C-alpha positions as a Markdown table, in Angstrom:
| # | Residue | x | y | z |
|---|---|---|---|---|
| 1 | Met | 136.4 | 131.8 | 113.7 |
| 2 | Ser | 134.0 | 132.2 | 110.3 |
| 3 | Gln | 132.7 | 129.2 | 108.9 |
| 4 | Ser | 134.1 | 128.0 | 105.6 |
| 5 | Ser | 131.8 | 128.9 | 102.9 |
| 6 | Asn | 131.9 | 125.6 | 101.9 |
| 7 | Ser | 131.3 | 123.7 | 105.3 |
| 8 | Pro | 128.6 | 121.6 | 105.6 |
| 9 | Glu | 126.6 | 123.8 | 108.2 |
| 10 | Thr | 127.3 | 126.7 | 105.7 |
| 11 | Gln | 125.6 | 124.6 | 102.8 |
| 12 | Asn | 123.1 | 123.8 | 104.8 |
| 13 | Ala | 121.8 | 127.3 | 106.2 |
| 14 | Arg | 122.2 | 128.4 | 102.0 |
| 15 | Gln | 120.0 | 125.2 | 101.2 |
| 16 | Lys | 117.5 | 126.4 | 103.9 |
| 17 | Glu | 117.6 | 129.9 | 102.6 |
| 18 | Phe | 116.8 | 128.6 | 99.2 |
| 19 | Val | 113.6 | 126.7 | 100.1 |
| 20 | Leu | 112.4 | 129.4 | 102.2 |
| 21 | Arg | 112.6 | 131.9 | 99.2 |
| 22 | Thr | 111.1 | 129.0 | 96.7 |
| 23 | Leu | 108.5 | 128.9 | 98.5 |
| 24 | Glu | 107.3 | 132.5 | 98.7 |
| 25 | Glu | 108.3 | 132.9 | 94.9 |
| 26 | Arg | 106.3 | 129.9 | 93.9 |
| 27 | Gly | 103.1 | 130.3 | 95.9 |
| 28 | Ile | 103.9 | 127.1 | 97.7 |
| 29 | Arg | 101.2 | 126.9 | 100.3 |
| 30 | Phe | 102.0 | 123.1 | 101.5 |
| 31 | Val | 105.4 | 121.0 | 102.5 |
| 32 | Arg | 105.2 | 117.8 | 102.7 |
| 33 | Leu | 107.6 | 116.2 | 105.5 |
| 34 | Trp | 108.5 | 112.7 | 104.7 |
| 35 | Phe | 109.9 | 110.1 | 106.4 |
| 36 | Thr | 110.4 | 106.1 | 106.7 |
| 37 | Asp | 108.9 | 103.5 | 109.2 |
| 38 | Val | 111.2 | 100.1 | 109.8 |
| 39 | Leu | 109.1 | 98.4 | 107.1 |
| 40 | Gly | 109.8 | 101.1 | 104.6 |
| 41 | Phe | 106.5 | 102.6 | 104.6 |
| 42 | Leu | 106.5 | 106.0 | 103.8 |
| 43 | Lys | 105.2 | 108.6 | 106.3 |
| 44 | Ser | 104.3 | 112.4 | 105.9 |
| 45 | Val | 103.3 | 115.1 | 107.8 |
| 46 | Ala | 101.8 | 118.7 | 106.1 |
| 47 | Val | 103.3 | 122.1 | 107.2 |
| 48 | Ala | 102.3 | 125.6 | 106.3 |
| 49 | Pro | 105.9 | 127.5 | 104.6 |
| 50 | Ala | 105.3 | 129.8 | 107.9 |
| 51 | Glu | 106.6 | 127.1 | 110.3 |
| 52 | Leu | 109.0 | 125.7 | 108.2 |
| 53 | Gln | 111.4 | 127.5 | 109.5 |
| 54 | Asn | 110.3 | 126.4 | 112.9 |
| 55 | Ala | 110.6 | 122.9 | 111.9 |
| 56 | Phe | 114.5 | 123.4 | 110.6 |
| 57 | Asp | 115.4 | 125.5 | 114.2 |
| 58 | Glu | 113.3 | 123.1 | 116.1 |
| 59 | Gly | 111.8 | 120.0 | 114.3 |
| 60 | Ile | 107.8 | 118.7 | 114.2 |
| 61 | Gly | 106.9 | 117.3 | 117.3 |
| 62 | Phe | 104.8 | 113.7 | 116.7 |
| 63 | Asp | 103.8 | 110.5 | 118.5 |
| 64 | Gly | 106.5 | 108.0 | 117.9 |
| 65 | Ser | 104.7 | 105.2 | 119.5 |
| 66 | Ala | 101.7 | 105.2 | 116.8 |
| 67 | Ile | 104.4 | 104.9 | 114.1 |
| 68 | Gln | 105.7 | 101.0 | 113.2 |
| 69 | Gly | 108.8 | 100.4 | 115.1 |
| 70 | Phe | 109.3 | 103.8 | 116.7 |
| 71 | Ala | 108.9 | 104.1 | 119.9 |
| 72 | Arg | 107.5 | 102.6 | 123.0 |
| 73 | Gly | 104.5 | 104.3 | 124.6 |
| 74 | Gln | 106.4 | 105.7 | 127.6 |
| 75 | Glu | 109.2 | 107.6 | 125.1 |
| 76 | Ser | 107.0 | 108.4 | 122.5 |
| 77 | Asp | 107.6 | 111.9 | 121.9 |
| 78 | Met | 109.9 | 112.6 | 119.0 |
| 79 | Leu | 110.6 | 115.1 | 115.9 |
| 80 | Val | 110.4 | 115.1 | 112.5 |
| 81 | Met | 114.0 | 117.5 | 111.2 |
| 82 | Pro | 113.4 | 118.1 | 107.4 |
| 83 | Asp | 116.7 | 118.3 | 105.4 |
| 84 | Pro | 116.8 | 120.8 | 103.1 |
| 85 | Ser | 118.8 | 119.5 | 100.3 |
| 86 | Thr | 116.0 | 117.4 | 99.7 |
| 87 | Phe | 113.5 | 119.6 | 98.5 |
| 88 | Thr | 111.3 | 119.7 | 95.5 |
| 89 | Ile | 108.1 | 120.8 | 94.4 |
| 90 | Leu | 105.6 | 118.0 | 93.6 |
| 91 | Pro | 105.0 | 117.9 | 89.7 |
| 92 | Trp | 101.8 | 116.4 | 90.5 |
| 93 | Arg | 100.1 | 118.9 | 92.5 |
| 94 | Thr | 101.1 | 122.1 | 90.2 |
| 95 | Glu | 97.7 | 123.4 | 90.6 |
| 96 | Ala | 97.7 | 126.7 | 93.0 |
| 97 | Pro | 98.1 | 126.0 | 96.1 |
| 98 | Gly | 101.6 | 123.7 | 94.8 |
| 99 | Ala | 103.0 | 121.4 | 97.5 |
| 100 | Ala | 106.2 | 120.9 | 97.8 |
| 101 | Arg | 108.4 | 118.1 | 100.2 |
| 102 | Met | 111.2 | 117.1 | 102.2 |
| 103 | Phe | 112.7 | 114.0 | 103.5 |
| 104 | Cys | 113.3 | 114.0 | 107.7 |
| 105 | Asp | 115.5 | 112.9 | 110.1 |
| 106 | Ile | 114.0 | 111.4 | 113.3 |
| 107 | Ile | 115.7 | 113.0 | 116.3 |
| 108 | Met | 114.6 | 112.6 | 120.0 |
| 109 | Pro | 113.7 | 115.6 | 122.3 |
| 110 | Asp | 117.4 | 115.8 | 123.8 |
| 111 | Gly | 118.5 | 115.9 | 119.8 |
| 112 | Glu | 120.1 | 112.8 | 119.6 |
| 113 | Pro | 119.0 | 110.8 | 116.3 |
| 114 | Ser | 116.5 | 108.1 | 117.2 |
| 115 | Pro | 117.9 | 104.7 | 116.8 |
| 116 | Ala | 114.4 | 103.5 | 115.2 |
| 117 | Asp | 115.0 | 105.8 | 112.0 |
| 118 | Pro | 115.9 | 103.8 | 108.9 |
| 119 | Arg | 117.8 | 106.8 | 107.2 |
| 120 | Asn | 119.7 | 107.3 | 110.6 |
| 121 | Val | 120.7 | 103.7 | 110.3 |
| 122 | Leu | 122.3 | 104.2 | 106.8 |
| 123 | Lys | 123.8 | 107.9 | 107.4 |
| 124 | Arg | 125.7 | 105.8 | 110.6 |
| 125 | Thr | 126.9 | 103.0 | 108.2 |
| 126 | Leu | 127.7 | 105.6 | 105.6 |
| 127 | Asn | 129.6 | 107.2 | 108.2 |
| 128 | Arg | 131.5 | 104.3 | 109.2 |
| 129 | Ala | 132.4 | 103.7 | 105.2 |
| 130 | Ala | 133.6 | 107.1 | 105.5 |
| 131 | Lys | 136.2 | 106.9 | 108.2 |
| 132 | Met | 137.7 | 103.6 | 105.9 |
| 133 | Gly | 137.6 | 106.8 | 103.4 |
| 134 | Tyr | 134.9 | 105.1 | 101.2 |
| 135 | Ser | 131.7 | 106.8 | 99.3 |
| 136 | Phe | 129.6 | 104.3 | 98.6 |
| 137 | Tyr | 127.0 | 104.7 | 95.7 |
| 138 | Thr | 124.3 | 102.5 | 94.3 |
| 139 | His | 122.4 | 102.2 | 90.7 |
| 140 | Pro | 118.9 | 100.4 | 91.4 |
| 141 | Glu | 117.0 | 98.2 | 88.5 |
| 142 | Ile | 113.8 | 98.4 | 89.8 |
| 143 | Glu | 111.0 | 96.2 | 88.8 |
| 144 | Phe | 107.1 | 96.3 | 89.4 |
| 145 | Phe | 103.7 | 95.2 | 88.0 |
| 146 | Leu | 101.0 | 97.2 | 86.7 |
| 147 | Phe | 97.2 | 95.9 | 86.6 |
| 148 | Lys | 94.3 | 96.7 | 85.0 |
| 149 | Glu | 92.7 | 98.2 | 88.4 |
| 150 | Glu | 93.7 | 97.1 | 92.3 |
| 151 | Pro | 93.0 | 93.7 | 92.7 |
| 152 | Lys | 90.2 | 92.6 | 94.5 |
| 153 | Lys | 90.4 | 90.3 | 97.7 |
| 154 | Gly | 90.1 | 86.7 | 96.9 |
| 155 | Glu | 90.5 | 87.8 | 93.2 |
| 156 | Thr | 93.7 | 87.1 | 90.5 |
| 157 | Pro | 95.0 | 90.0 | 90.0 |
| 158 | Gln | 95.0 | 91.7 | 86.1 |
| 159 | Pro | 98.1 | 92.5 | 84.2 |
| 160 | Val | 97.6 | 95.8 | 81.8 |
| 161 | Asp | 99.0 | 93.5 | 78.8 |
| 162 | Ser | 100.4 | 90.5 | 77.6 |
| 163 | Ala | 103.7 | 91.8 | 76.6 |
| 164 | Gly | 107.2 | 89.6 | 77.1 |
| 165 | Tyr | 111.0 | 91.1 | 77.8 |
| 166 | Phe | 111.2 | 94.7 | 75.5 |
| 167 | Asp | 108.0 | 94.1 | 73.7 |
| 168 | His | 107.3 | 97.7 | 72.1 |
| 169 | Thr | 103.8 | 97.2 | 70.7 |
| 170 | Pro | 101.4 | 99.7 | 70.3 |
| 171 | Ser | 98.7 | 97.6 | 72.2 |
| 172 | Val | 101.3 | 97.6 | 75.2 |
| 173 | Val | 100.3 | 100.7 | 77.4 |
| 174 | Gly | 103.4 | 100.6 | 79.6 |
| 175 | Asn | 105.2 | 102.5 | 77.0 |
| 176 | Asp | 102.7 | 105.9 | 77.9 |
| 177 | Phe | 103.0 | 104.6 | 81.4 |
| 178 | Arg | 106.9 | 104.7 | 81.5 |
| 179 | Arg | 107.0 | 107.5 | 79.6 |
| 180 | Gln | 104.9 | 109.9 | 82.0 |
| 181 | Ala | 106.4 | 108.0 | 85.1 |
| 182 | Ile | 109.8 | 109.0 | 83.6 |
| 183 | Thr | 108.7 | 112.6 | 83.4 |
| 184 | Val | 107.4 | 112.9 | 87.0 |
| 185 | Leu | 110.7 | 111.9 | 88.0 |
| 186 | Glu | 112.6 | 113.5 | 86.2 |
| 187 | Ala | 110.5 | 116.9 | 87.1 |
| 188 | Met | 111.6 | 116.2 | 90.6 |
| 189 | Gly | 115.5 | 116.0 | 90.2 |
| 190 | Ile | 115.4 | 112.1 | 89.9 |
| 191 | Ser | 117.6 | 111.0 | 86.7 |
| 192 | Val | 116.5 | 107.8 | 84.6 |
| 193 | Glu | 118.9 | 105.5 | 82.7 |
| 194 | Phe | 116.6 | 103.0 | 81.4 |
| 195 | Ser | 113.0 | 101.9 | 81.2 |
| 196 | His | 111.8 | 98.8 | 79.3 |
| 197 | His | 108.8 | 96.1 | 79.5 |
| 198 | Glu | 110.1 | 93.3 | 81.9 |
| 199 | Gly | 109.6 | 89.3 | 81.2 |
| 200 | Ala | 106.3 | 88.8 | 82.7 |
| 201 | Pro | 102.5 | 90.5 | 81.5 |
| 202 | Gly | 102.2 | 93.4 | 83.1 |
| 203 | Gln | 105.7 | 93.8 | 84.7 |
| 204 | Gln | 107.9 | 96.8 | 83.9 |
| 205 | Glu | 111.4 | 98.4 | 85.1 |
| 206 | Ile | 113.1 | 101.3 | 85.4 |
| 207 | Asp | 116.6 | 102.2 | 86.4 |
| 208 | Leu | 117.5 | 105.0 | 88.3 |
| 209 | Arg | 120.9 | 106.3 | 87.6 |
| 210 | Tyr | 123.4 | 106.2 | 90.4 |
| 211 | Ala | 123.9 | 108.2 | 92.9 |
| 212 | Asp | 125.6 | 108.2 | 96.6 |
| 213 | Ala | 123.0 | 105.5 | 98.4 |
| 214 | Leu | 121.6 | 108.1 | 100.8 |
| 215 | Ser | 120.2 | 109.6 | 97.9 |
| 216 | Thr | 119.2 | 106.8 | 96.1 |
| 217 | Ala | 117.3 | 105.1 | 99.1 |
| 218 | Asp | 115.0 | 108.7 | 99.0 |
| 219 | Asn | 114.7 | 108.3 | 95.3 |
| 220 | Ile | 113.4 | 104.7 | 96.0 |
| 221 | Met | 111.1 | 106.0 | 98.2 |
| 222 | Thr | 110.1 | 108.8 | 95.9 |
| 223 | Phe | 109.9 | 106.1 | 93.3 |
| 224 | Arg | 107.8 | 104.0 | 94.2 |
| 225 | Leu | 104.8 | 106.8 | 95.7 |
| 226 | Val | 105.2 | 108.7 | 91.8 |
| 227 | Val | 104.3 | 104.9 | 90.4 |
| 228 | Lys | 101.7 | 104.4 | 92.1 |
| 229 | Glu | 100.5 | 108.0 | 91.6 |
| 230 | Val | 100.7 | 108.0 | 87.8 |
| 231 | Ala | 99.2 | 104.4 | 87.5 |
| 232 | Leu | 96.1 | 106.0 | 89.5 |
| 233 | Asp | 96.3 | 108.9 | 87.5 |
| 234 | Gln | 95.5 | 106.7 | 84.5 |
| 235 | Gly | 93.5 | 104.3 | 85.4 |
| 236 | Phe | 95.6 | 101.8 | 86.7 |
| 237 | Tyr | 97.3 | 100.0 | 89.8 |
| 238 | Ala | 101.2 | 99.7 | 90.7 |
| 239 | Ser | 102.7 | 97.3 | 92.9 |
| 240 | Phe | 105.8 | 96.0 | 94.1 |
| 241 | Met | 104.7 | 92.6 | 95.4 |
| 242 | Pro | 107.6 | 90.8 | 94.8 |
| 243 | Lys | 105.8 | 87.9 | 93.1 |
| 244 | Pro | 101.7 | 88.0 | 92.5 |
| 245 | Phe | 102.0 | 85.4 | 90.1 |
| 246 | Thr | 102.9 | 81.6 | 90.4 |
| 247 | Asp | 103.6 | 81.0 | 87.0 |
| 248 | His | 105.6 | 84.3 | 86.1 |
| 249 | Pro | 109.0 | 86.1 | 87.3 |
| 250 | Gly | 108.8 | 88.2 | 90.1 |
| 251 | Ser | 109.8 | 91.4 | 90.6 |
| 252 | Gly | 113.6 | 92.2 | 91.9 |
| 253 | Met | 115.4 | 95.5 | 92.4 |
| 254 | His | 118.9 | 94.3 | 90.7 |
| 255 | Thr | 121.6 | 96.8 | 92.6 |
| 256 | His | 124.5 | 97.8 | 91.3 |
| 257 | Leu | 127.0 | 98.7 | 93.9 |
| 258 | Ser | 130.2 | 100.5 | 93.8 |
| 259 | Leu | 132.8 | 102.3 | 96.3 |
| 260 | Phe | 135.3 | 104.7 | 95.5 |
| 261 | Glu | 137.9 | 106.4 | 97.5 |
| 262 | Gly | 138.3 | 109.8 | 96.5 |
| 263 | Glu | 138.2 | 109.6 | 92.4 |
| 264 | Arg | 139.4 | 105.7 | 92.3 |
| 265 | Asn | 136.9 | 103.5 | 92.1 |
| 266 | Val | 138.2 | 100.7 | 94.3 |
| 267 | Phe | 136.7 | 97.7 | 92.7 |
| 268 | Tyr | 138.9 | 98.3 | 89.8 |
| 269 | Glu | 142.3 | 96.9 | 89.5 |
| 270 | Glu | 143.5 | 97.2 | 85.5 |
| 271 | Gly | 144.8 | 93.7 | 84.5 |
| 272 | Ala | 143.6 | 91.8 | 87.2 |
| 273 | Pro | 140.5 | 89.0 | 86.1 |
| 274 | Leu | 137.4 | 90.9 | 85.1 |
| 275 | Gln | 139.6 | 94.0 | 86.0 |
| 276 | Leu | 138.4 | 93.5 | 89.7 |
| 277 | Ser | 140.5 | 94.6 | 92.8 |
| 278 | Gln | 141.5 | 92.6 | 95.9 |
| 279 | Glu | 139.5 | 94.7 | 97.6 |
| 280 | Gly | 136.4 | 94.3 | 95.4 |
| 281 | Arg | 136.9 | 90.6 | 95.3 |
| 282 | Ser | 136.7 | 90.6 | 99.4 |
| 283 | Phe | 133.6 | 93.1 | 99.0 |
| 284 | Ile | 132.1 | 90.1 | 97.1 |
| 285 | Ala | 133.2 | 87.6 | 99.4 |
| 286 | Gly | 131.6 | 89.3 | 102.5 |
| 287 | Leu | 128.5 | 90.0 | 100.7 |
| 288 | Leu | 128.4 | 86.2 | 100.0 |
| 289 | Lys | 129.3 | 85.2 | 103.6 |
| 290 | His | 126.9 | 86.8 | 104.9 |
| 291 | Ala | 123.6 | 87.1 | 102.3 |
| 292 | Pro | 121.5 | 84.7 | 104.6 |
| 293 | Glu | 121.9 | 87.0 | 107.5 |
| 294 | Tyr | 120.9 | 89.9 | 106.1 |
| 295 | Ser | 118.0 | 88.4 | 103.6 |
| 296 | Ala | 115.5 | 89.0 | 106.0 |
| 297 | Ile | 116.6 | 92.9 | 105.3 |
| 298 | Thr | 116.9 | 92.9 | 102.0 |
| 299 | Asn | 113.7 | 90.4 | 101.1 |
| 300 | Gln | 111.5 | 91.1 | 103.9 |
| 301 | Trp | 108.1 | 89.8 | 103.2 |
| 302 | Val | 106.7 | 86.0 | 103.1 |
| 303 | Asn | 106.0 | 86.8 | 99.4 |
| 304 | Ser | 109.9 | 87.8 | 98.5 |
| 305 | Tyr | 110.8 | 83.8 | 98.9 |
| 306 | Lys | 108.4 | 82.6 | 96.3 |
| 307 | Arg | 110.6 | 84.9 | 93.9 |
| 308 | Leu | 113.5 | 83.9 | 95.2 |
| 309 | His | 112.7 | 80.2 | 94.7 |
| 310 | Gly | 110.2 | 80.3 | 92.0 |
| 311 | Gly | 112.9 | 80.8 | 89.0 |
| 312 | Gly | 112.9 | 83.6 | 86.7 |
| 313 | Glu | 116.6 | 83.9 | 86.9 |
| 314 | Ala | 116.2 | 85.0 | 90.7 |
| 315 | Pro | 119.2 | 84.2 | 93.1 |
| 316 | Ser | 118.3 | 80.9 | 95.0 |
| 317 | His | 121.9 | 80.2 | 95.9 |
| 318 | Ile | 125.0 | 82.0 | 97.1 |
| 319 | Ser | 127.2 | 82.2 | 94.3 |
| 320 | Trp | 128.9 | 85.3 | 92.0 |
| 321 | Gly | 129.8 | 84.9 | 88.3 |
| 322 | Tyr | 130.0 | 87.6 | 85.4 |
| 323 | Asn | 127.4 | 85.9 | 82.9 |
| 324 | Asn | 125.1 | 84.4 | 85.1 |
| 325 | Arg | 122.1 | 85.6 | 85.4 |
| 326 | Ser | 121.2 | 83.7 | 88.1 |
| 327 | Ser | 124.4 | 84.4 | 90.4 |
| 328 | Leu | 123.6 | 86.0 | 93.3 |
| 329 | Val | 126.4 | 88.2 | 92.8 |
| 330 | Arg | 127.4 | 89.0 | 89.1 |
| 331 | Ile | 129.9 | 91.0 | 87.6 |
| 332 | Pro | 129.0 | 93.2 | 84.3 |
| 333 | Met | 130.8 | 93.3 | 81.6 |
| 334 | Tyr | 133.6 | 95.6 | 82.0 |
| 335 | Lys | 134.1 | 98.8 | 79.4 |
| 336 | Pro | 137.3 | 99.3 | 78.1 |
| 337 | Asn | 139.2 | 102.7 | 79.2 |
| 338 | Lys | 136.4 | 103.3 | 81.5 |
| 339 | Ser | 137.4 | 102.3 | 85.1 |
| 340 | Asn | 134.6 | 103.6 | 86.8 |
| 341 | Ser | 132.5 | 100.9 | 84.9 |
| 342 | Thr | 133.9 | 98.4 | 87.0 |
| 343 | Arg | 131.1 | 97.6 | 89.5 |
| 344 | Ile | 129.2 | 94.7 | 91.6 |
| 345 | Glu | 125.6 | 93.9 | 91.1 |
| 346 | Leu | 123.8 | 92.7 | 93.6 |
| 347 | Arg | 120.5 | 90.4 | 92.7 |
| 348 | Ser | 118.9 | 89.3 | 95.8 |
| 349 | Pro | 116.7 | 92.5 | 96.8 |
| 350 | Asp | 113.2 | 92.9 | 95.6 |
| 351 | Ser | 111.8 | 96.4 | 94.9 |
| 352 | Ala | 109.3 | 95.9 | 98.3 |
| 353 | Cys | 112.6 | 96.1 | 100.9 |
| 354 | Asn | 113.2 | 99.2 | 102.9 |
| 355 | Pro | 116.0 | 100.5 | 100.9 |
| 356 | Tyr | 117.9 | 102.5 | 104.0 |
| 357 | Leu | 118.0 | 99.2 | 105.9 |
| 358 | Ala | 118.7 | 97.0 | 102.7 |
| 359 | Phe | 121.7 | 99.2 | 101.6 |
| 360 | Ala | 122.9 | 99.5 | 105.4 |
| 361 | Val | 123.0 | 95.7 | 106.1 |
| 362 | Ile | 124.9 | 95.8 | 102.2 |
| 363 | Leu | 127.5 | 97.6 | 102.8 |
| 364 | Ala | 128.3 | 96.7 | 106.1 |
| 365 | Ala | 128.7 | 93.1 | 104.6 |
| 366 | Gly | 130.9 | 94.3 | 102.0 |
| 367 | Leu | 133.0 | 96.3 | 104.7 |
| 368 | Lys | 132.9 | 93.5 | 106.6 |
| 369 | Gly | 134.9 | 91.3 | 103.9 |
| 370 | Ile | 137.3 | 94.4 | 103.0 |
| 371 | Glu | 138.2 | 94.4 | 106.7 |
| 372 | Gly | 138.6 | 90.3 | 107.4 |
| 373 | Lys | 140.5 | 90.2 | 104.1 |
| 374 | Tyr | 137.8 | 87.7 | 103.1 |
| 375 | Gln | 139.0 | 85.2 | 100.2 |
| 376 | Leu | 136.7 | 84.9 | 97.3 |
| 377 | Gln | 136.4 | 81.6 | 95.9 |
| 378 | Asp | 136.7 | 80.9 | 91.7 |
| 379 | Pro | 132.8 | 81.4 | 90.5 |
| 380 | Ala | 130.9 | 78.0 | 90.0 |
| 381 | Gly | 130.9 | 77.4 | 85.9 |
| 382 | Ile | 127.7 | 75.9 | 86.2 |
| 383 | Asp | 124.3 | 76.2 | 85.3 |
| 384 | Leu | 122.4 | 77.4 | 88.5 |
| 385 | Thr | 118.9 | 76.5 | 87.4 |
| 386 | Ser | 120.1 | 72.7 | 87.0 |
| 387 | Ala | 119.8 | 70.8 | 90.8 |
| 388 | Glu | 122.3 | 68.2 | 90.0 |
| 389 | Glu | 124.7 | 71.0 | 88.8 |
| 390 | Val | 124.4 | 73.1 | 92.0 |
| 391 | Ala | 124.1 | 69.6 | 94.3 |
| 392 | Ala | 127.4 | 68.4 | 92.7 |
| 393 | Ala | 128.8 | 72.1 | 93.7 |
| 394 | Gly | 128.0 | 72.1 | 97.2 |
| 395 | Leu | 126.5 | 75.4 | 96.9 |
| 396 | Ala | 124.4 | 76.9 | 99.7 |
| 397 | Ser | 121.3 | 78.1 | 99.1 |
| 398 | Leu | 119.7 | 81.4 | 100.7 |
| 399 | Pro | 117.1 | 80.9 | 103.2 |
| 400 | Arg | 114.4 | 79.0 | 101.7 |
| 401 | Asp | 111.2 | 80.9 | 103.3 |
| 402 | Leu | 111.0 | 83.8 | 105.5 |
| 403 | Asn | 111.2 | 81.8 | 108.8 |
| 404 | Gly | 114.8 | 80.6 | 107.7 |
| 405 | Ala | 116.0 | 84.4 | 107.3 |
| 406 | Ile | 114.6 | 85.3 | 110.4 |
| 407 | Asp | 116.7 | 82.7 | 112.3 |
| 408 | Ala | 120.0 | 83.1 | 110.2 |
| 409 | Met | 119.3 | 87.2 | 111.1 |
| 410 | Ala | 118.7 | 86.3 | 114.7 |
| 411 | Gln | 122.2 | 84.9 | 115.0 |
| 412 | Ser | 123.9 | 88.1 | 113.3 |
| 413 | Glu | 126.0 | 90.1 | 115.1 |
| 414 | Leu | 126.6 | 92.0 | 111.8 |
| 415 | Val | 123.1 | 92.9 | 110.9 |
| 416 | Arg | 122.5 | 93.4 | 115.4 |
| 417 | Glu | 125.1 | 95.9 | 114.9 |
| 418 | Thr | 124.5 | 97.9 | 111.9 |
| 419 | Leu | 120.9 | 97.7 | 112.6 |
| 420 | Gly | 121.4 | 98.6 | 116.1 |
| 421 | Glu | 119.4 | 97.2 | 119.1 |
| 422 | His | 116.0 | 98.9 | 118.6 |
| 423 | Val | 115.5 | 98.3 | 114.9 |
| 424 | Phe | 117.1 | 95.0 | 115.1 |
| 425 | Glu | 114.4 | 93.6 | 118.0 |
| 426 | Tyr | 111.9 | 95.3 | 116.2 |
| 427 | Val | 112.1 | 93.4 | 112.8 |
| 428 | Leu | 112.4 | 90.1 | 114.7 |
| 429 | Arg | 109.4 | 90.7 | 116.3 |
| 430 | Asn | 107.2 | 91.5 | 113.4 |
| 431 | Lys | 108.9 | 89.3 | 110.9 |
| 432 | Arg | 108.2 | 86.6 | 113.4 |
| 433 | Ala | 104.4 | 87.8 | 113.8 |
| 434 | Glu | 104.3 | 87.9 | 110.0 |
| 435 | Trp | 105.3 | 84.1 | 109.6 |
| 436 | Ala | 103.1 | 83.1 | 112.2 |
| 437 | Glu | 100.3 | 84.7 | 110.7 |
| 438 | Tyr | 100.8 | 83.3 | 107.4 |
| 439 | Gln | 101.7 | 79.5 | 108.8 |
| 440 | Arg | 98.0 | 79.6 | 110.4 |
| 441 | Gln | 96.5 | 80.4 | 106.8 |
| 442 | Val | 94.7 | 77.9 | 104.7 |
| 443 | Ser | 95.4 | 78.8 | 101.3 |
| 444 | Val | 93.4 | 78.5 | 98.3 |
| 445 | Tyr | 95.9 | 75.7 | 96.8 |
| 446 | Glu | 95.0 | 73.4 | 100.0 |
| 447 | Leu | 91.2 | 74.4 | 99.2 |
| 448 | Asp | 91.5 | 73.3 | 95.4 |
| 449 | Arg | 93.8 | 70.0 | 96.0 |
| 450 | Tyr | 92.4 | 68.6 | 99.3 |
| 451 | Leu | 88.8 | 69.4 | 99.5 |
| 452 | Pro | 87.9 | 67.4 | 96.2 |
| 453 | Leu | 89.8 | 64.4 | 97.8 |
| 454 | Leu | 89.1 | 63.9 | 101.4 |
């Protein structure tokens, strides 16, 4: 039987043909194959166009044991398999010979997906959602800092400006920076919805337009590289560190979540409170119940918890609401006659997470809520910045530090099943080692406080 003209196999073949034809027509000499390790660091191998057909057919071999979290030494052979649907020309490599990139899936020599590939972890979770009839979309608001130069060890980083939230003045260099970054992103097919100066000196925000979760995760990886490239080109240094300053808010990645069943917005119900369906309420209940368990994925660094428990509207307690921006989950304002606008905003992830793993555990938690018909309590109408009101309401806290997040994750069957045994165990080992290293450090605070006294 002939394949349908719209079958995935036929579409994939057409995409491969388009890539090969474009390389020849545009004189592209280098194709960078991108993939991500378990901690969310971008990896790359460059191939010549003449080798790309073979890469499409058989993949390109590499030593998985040399990549964080990929393999033990005795099982190190792996293959990168380029995804032609992610092909784009790199706009900052426009001089001849040009360069292009594609994201890759990691497969084992027997053709099976690698259990250590974060992209595969997300694909697996999306497939599970698809079997339930759902498609998952995300829209991230990505915050980061722009410094005058790369900070030297032991020195305080210097922001490029002293501006604040939404400031627009001639002296704010972030305006030009954001314009250039957005120009590059859009040249790569990544749509941007908003951009502005954030609350802290040197802090920027660029919001990507919503897309399916896999495309968004790919876009975030591209976004972080583009931001750093443009910063270097302008003589600055960009960082996605969650909280570089004690006295200023940190950088989050508030993520808007949408679940669709065909054309139907699963979260929408006309006439319901906040226009939020029962499935939407159960999805939120899943996010809240399992929040401590997935925090080590959405907030994976020691520094992440300085942001969560450092004020500045960062969520520190497990709560939801519709007008409280310190809530863990917020329901953005409903737009009349626009049912597709009903969505859920999760405010805990930071912009230094691995987006593939983060979206996987977030989706898994929400689906668990729907499957288990979790009941959502009424929102806590309290001031979340007031310790007295929070204590009186009995709200549970997100993990106070990475160690608490590790302990919660270690007990989580949900996270173990979602990540798979290999990634789950690697993350726990890596994060326990990070916490132990952090614990043994003597901080500047300790030296400044105790040396003059003791």
